[in-house]
C-alpha positions in Angstrom: -11.3 -22.0 -17.5 -12.5 -20.7 -14.3 -14.2 -17.4 -13.4 -11.8 -16.4 -11.0 -12.5 -15.4 -7.4 -13.6 -14.6 -5.0 -16.1 -12.5 -7.0 -16.2 -15.1 -9.5 -20.1 -14.9 -9.4 -20.2 -11.1 -10.1 -18.1 -11.2 -12.7 -19.8 -14.1 -14.8 -23.0 -12.6 -13.8 -22.0 -8.9 -15.5 -20.6 -10.7 -18.4 -23.2 -12.6 -19.1 -25.6 -10.2 -19.2 -27.5 -11.0 -15.8 -26.8 -7.4 -14.8 -25.4 -4.3 -15.4 -23.2 -3.8 -12.0 -22.0 -6.1 -9.8 -20.7 -6.0 -6.0 -17.3 -7.5 -5.4 -14.8 -7.5 -2.9 -10.9 -7.5 -3.1 -8.4 -8.2 -0.4 -5.7 -9.6 -2.9 -7.3 -9.7 -6.5 -10.8 -10.8 -5.9 -12.4 -8.0 -8.3 -9.5 -7.8 -10.2 -8.9 -11.4 -11.5 -12.7 -12.4 -12.1 -12.8 -8.9 -14.5 -9.7 -10.2 -16.2 -10.6 -13.7 -16.4 -14.7 -12.6 -17.5 -13.3 -10.3 -19.9 -15.2 -7.5 -17.7 -13.8 -4.2 -15.6 -13.2 -3.9 -12.2 -12.7 -1.6 -9.5 -10.7 -1.9 -6.6 -11.2 1.2 -4.7 -8.6 2.8 -2.2 -9.3 1.5 1.4 -11.7 3.7 3.2 -13.2 4.5 -0.1 -16.0 2.6 -0.1 -17.8 1.4 3.6 -17.3 -2.4 4.2 -19.2 -2.8 7.5 -20.5 -6.3 7.5 -23.9 -6.0 9.6 -24.0 -10.0 9.7 -20.3 -10.3 10.8 -19.7 -11.9 14.5 -16.4 -10.0 15.1 -14.9 -7.2 13.3 -12.1 -7.7 10.5 -8.7 -8.4 11.6 -5.8 -5.8 10.9 -4.8 -7.0 7.5 -8.5 -6.6 6.3 -9.3 -3.4 7.5 -5.9 -1.9 5.2 -6.2 -4.2 2.6 -9.9 -5.6 2.4 -12.3 -3.1 -0.2 -15.6 -3.3 -1.8 -16.1 -2.6 -5.6 -17.9 -2.6 -8.5 -17.6 -4.7 -11.6 -19.2 -3.8 -14.8 -19.3 -4.2 -19.1 -17.8 -0.7 -19.5 -15.5 1.8 -17.3 -18.5 4.0 -17.5 -20.5 1.7 -15.6 -18.0 1.3 -13.0 -17.7 5.3 -12.4 -21.4 4.7 -12.0 -21.4 2.0 -9.4 -18.7 4.1 -7.3 -20.4 7.2 -7.3 -23.5 4.8 -5.7 -21.0 3.1 -3.6 -19.0 5.4 -1.8 -21.7 6.9 0.1 -21.2 7.2 3.8 -21.8 4.5 6.5 -21.5 6.1 10.3 -21.1 2.1 11.2 -17.7 2.2 9.3 -15.0 3.6 11.1 -12.5 3.2 8.3 -14.8 5.3 5.6 -13.2 8.5 4.4 -15.3 11.6 3.2 -12.9 12.0 0.2 -14.1 13.7 -3.2 -14.3 11.6 -5.9 -12.6 14.2 -8.3 -9.3 15.3 -7.5 -6.8 18.1 -9.0 -6.1 18.0 -12.6 -2.6 16.3 -13.4 0.2 18.0 -15.0 0.1 17.7 -18.5 1.3 15.5 -20.2 0.5 12.8 -17.5 3.8 10.3 -17.1 2.6 6.4 -17.5 5.2 3.9 -16.7 3.9 0.5 -18.0 5.6 -2.7 -16.8 5.3 -5.5 -19.5 7.6 -8.0 -17.6 7.4 -6.9 -13.8 8.6 -10.4 -12.7 10.2 -11.8 -15.7 8.1 -15.0 -16.0 4.9 -13.1 -17.9 3.3 -15.2 -21.0 4.0 -13.3 -23.8 0.3 -12.4 -24.4 0.3 -10.7 -21.1 3.2 -8.6 -21.7 1.7 -7.6 -25.6 -1.4 -6.4 -23.6 0.3 -4.1 -21.1 2.9 -2.9 -24.5 -0.4 -2.4 -26.4 -2.6 -0.2 -23.5 0.8 1.6 -23.5 0.8 2.5 -27.3 -2.8 3.1 -27.3 -1.9 6.2 -24.0 1.0 7.1 -26.1 -1.4 7.7 -29.0 -3.8 9.9 -26.7 -1.0 12.1 -25.7 0.3 10.1 -22.6 3.9 10.3 -22.0 4.6 6.6 -21.6 7.5 5.0 -20.2 8.3 1.4 -20.1 9.8 0.7 -16.3 9.2 -1.1 -13.5 7.4 0.9 -9.9 10.0 0.5 -7.0 10.6 -2.8 -5.1 7.4 -4.5 -6.6 8.6 -8.0 -5.7 9.1 -6.8 -2.2 5.2 -5.4 -1.8 3.9 -8.4 -3.1 6.0 -10.9 -0.8 4.8 -8.1 1.8 1.2 -9.3 1.2 1.7 -12.9 1.8 3.8 -12.3 5.0 1.0 -10.4 6.5 -1.9 -12.0 5.3 -0.9 -16.0 5.4 0.2 -15.2 8.9 -3.2 -13.6 9.9 -4.9 -16.8 8.0 -2.7 -19.0 10.0 -4.4 -17.3 13.3 -7.7 -16.7 12.3 -8.9 -18.6 8.6 -6.8 -21.5 8.8 -8.5 -23.2 12.1 -11.9 -22.9 10.6 -11.0 -24.2 7.3 -9.8 -27.1 8.9 -12.6 -27.4 11.0 -15.4 -27.0 8.3 -13.7 -27.1 5.3 -13.5 -30.3 2.4 -10.3 -31.9 1.2 -10.4 -29.6 -1.4 -10.8 -26.4 0.5 -7.9 -27.8 3.1 -5.5 -28.6 0.3 -5.8 -24.9 -1.4 -5.3 -23.6 2.2 -2.2 -25.8 2.9 -0.6 -24.5 -0.7 -1.2 -20.9 0.3 0.2 -21.3 3.5 3.4 -23.0 2.4 4.2 -19.8 0.6 5.1 -17.8 3.0 7.0 -18.5 6.6 5.7 -18.4 9.7 6.4 -14.7 11.4 6.2 -13.7 15.2 5.2 -10.5 17.0 8.2 -8.6 16.2 8.4 -9.9 12.6 5.2 -9.1 11.9 5.5 -5.4 13.3 8.6 -4.9 11.2 6.6 -5.7 8.1 4.4 -2.7 8.7 7.6 -0.4 9.1 8.7 -2.3 5.5 5.2 -1.2 4.0 5.6 2.4 5.1 9.0 2.9 2.8 7.9 1.0 -0.1 4.4 2.9 0.2 7.2 6.4 0.2 9.0 4.9 -2.6 6.0 4.3 -4.8 4.6 7.6 -3.9 8.3 9.3 -5.2 7.6 7.5 -8.4 4.3 8.5 -9.0 5.5 12.2 -9.0 6.9 11.3 -12.2 4.8 8.6 -13.3 1.4 9.3 -11.8 0.2 6.1 -13.8 1.4 2.7 -13.3 0.3 -0.1 -16.2 0.5 -3.8 -14.7 -0.2 -7.1 -15.7 -3.5 -8.2 -13.6 -1.4 -11.7 -13.4 1.5 -13.3 -15.2 -0.4 -15.9 -16.7 -3.6 -16.3 -19.1 -6.7 -17.3 -17.1 -6.4 -20.4 -15.2 -7.6 -23.6 -16.0 -10.8 -24.9 -13.8 -9.2 -26.6 -10.3 -5.5 -25.8 -11.0 -5.5 -24.9 -7.5 -6.0 -28.8 -7.1 -3.2 -29.7 -8.8 0.3 -30.8 -7.4 2.2 -28.5 -5.5 4.7 -27.0 -8.0 1.6 -26.1 -10.5 0.1 -24.4 -7.1 3.2 -22.5 -6.5 3.1 -21.2 -9.8 -0.5 -20.4 -9.8 0.4 -18.2 -6.6 3.6 -16.7 -8.3 1.3 -15.5 -11.5 -0.9 -13.3 -9.0 2.2 -11.2 -7.9 0.8 -8.2 -9.9 -2.5 -8.0 -8.1 -1.0 -8.5 -4.3 1.3 -5.8 -4.4 -1.4 -3.0 -5.0 -3.6 -3.8 -1.7 -0.3 -4.3 0.7 0.2 -0.5 -0.5 -3.2 0.6 -0.4 -3.5 1.9 -4.0 -6.8 2.4 -6.4 -6.9 0.1 -9.3 -9.1 -0.6 -12.2 -8.9 -3.9 -14.4 -10.0 -3.1 -18.4 -10.0 -5.8 -20.9 -7.8 -5.2 -24.0 -8.8 -8.1 -25.8 -8.4 -11.7 -26.6 -5.4 -14.3 -26.7 -6.2 -18.0 -27.3 -9.8 -17.8 -27.3 -9.6 -16.5 -23.3 -10.0 -12.9 -22.2 -6.8 -10.5 -21.4 -6.5 -6.7 -20.2 -4.5 -4.9 -17.6 -4.6 -3.1 -14.3 -4.2 0.9 -14.1 -3.0 1.9 -10.7 -2.7 5.8 -9.8 -2.2 7.5 -6.2 -4.3 7.0 -3.5 -8.1 8.0 -3.8 -7.1 9.0 -7.2 -9.8 6.4 -8.6 -10.8 9.5 -11.2 -7.4 8.8 -12.5 -7.7 5.3 -13.1 -11.0 5.4 -14.4 -10.1 8.0 -17.1 -6.9 6.1 -18.6 -8.7 2.9 -18.3 -11.5 4.7 -20.6 -8.6 5.7 -22.9 -7.7 1.9 -23.0 -10.9 0.6 -23.4 -11.8 3.1 -26.0 -9.2 2.0 -28.4 -9.6 -1.5 -28.0 -12.4 -3.8 -28.9 -12.9 -6.8 -26.2 -13.1 -9.3 -29.0 -9.3 -7.9 -30.7 -7.1 -10.7 -30.4 -3.7 -10.2 -29.0 -0.4 -10.8 -31.1 2.5 -11.4 -28.7 4.8 -10.5 -31.5 3.1 -7.1 -32.0 
């Protein structure tokens, strides 16, 4: 199985006990998917929460990376994620995107509403949906007001990530991979770029207008359900080298990641917490809250963590 990417080294190092907390980065799931694949916890903070300045970079980041790419911790427990966030969120004057927002927000109205979406795209593996519903039951037992419903325009948000990021890849990343990458990396790139149409400048600008509309819809939804529980991926962790298989398999792999991609497109924080195993591989869920409410994500993830051993099998019939 793959440990995921791009912070797969960070996740596998934490899972194997090499260290307590690792530093990852997440543009479209690169903290959250490795955490899922390795059975550990991972935090994608709100953009602007943790400085992202890279002193070794020769140029500043393109606009989609400024909006969506974040740094964050991975750890074997949610409590360690909380400690890692506090350490990493310190100010850096070199980073113009960092914002001085308190780590602790105002208390939420009780009972806290939680929306669980076990089958948001309709193609989720039974074990994945079972993990989301099991997390919902644990939260209901803890006093949360849980309802099974999908946040608005979720598929639209995931598609928006691809349309914006892939078109920027065509401009910035693709020429470098084609020049310096090996055959395997070029094959991977071709499969990814084929997922979204090429857009002109006006169409890209229209995507940013669309993004604001979807963010508004989510924020109105979060007035009733401040917490959203989604699958991390529609499928269990992938086979090693799955991105090198035929185009149909690669397309299905990208489809499976849509729950991951909607979150960075809209700028919300998310914590991945393991919930057990299925067929001998890890499974977990992602906990999403409002902007700069990492504290809410972490608190809810701790409740799920406390009620589920990472060795507990997930039965899709449950």
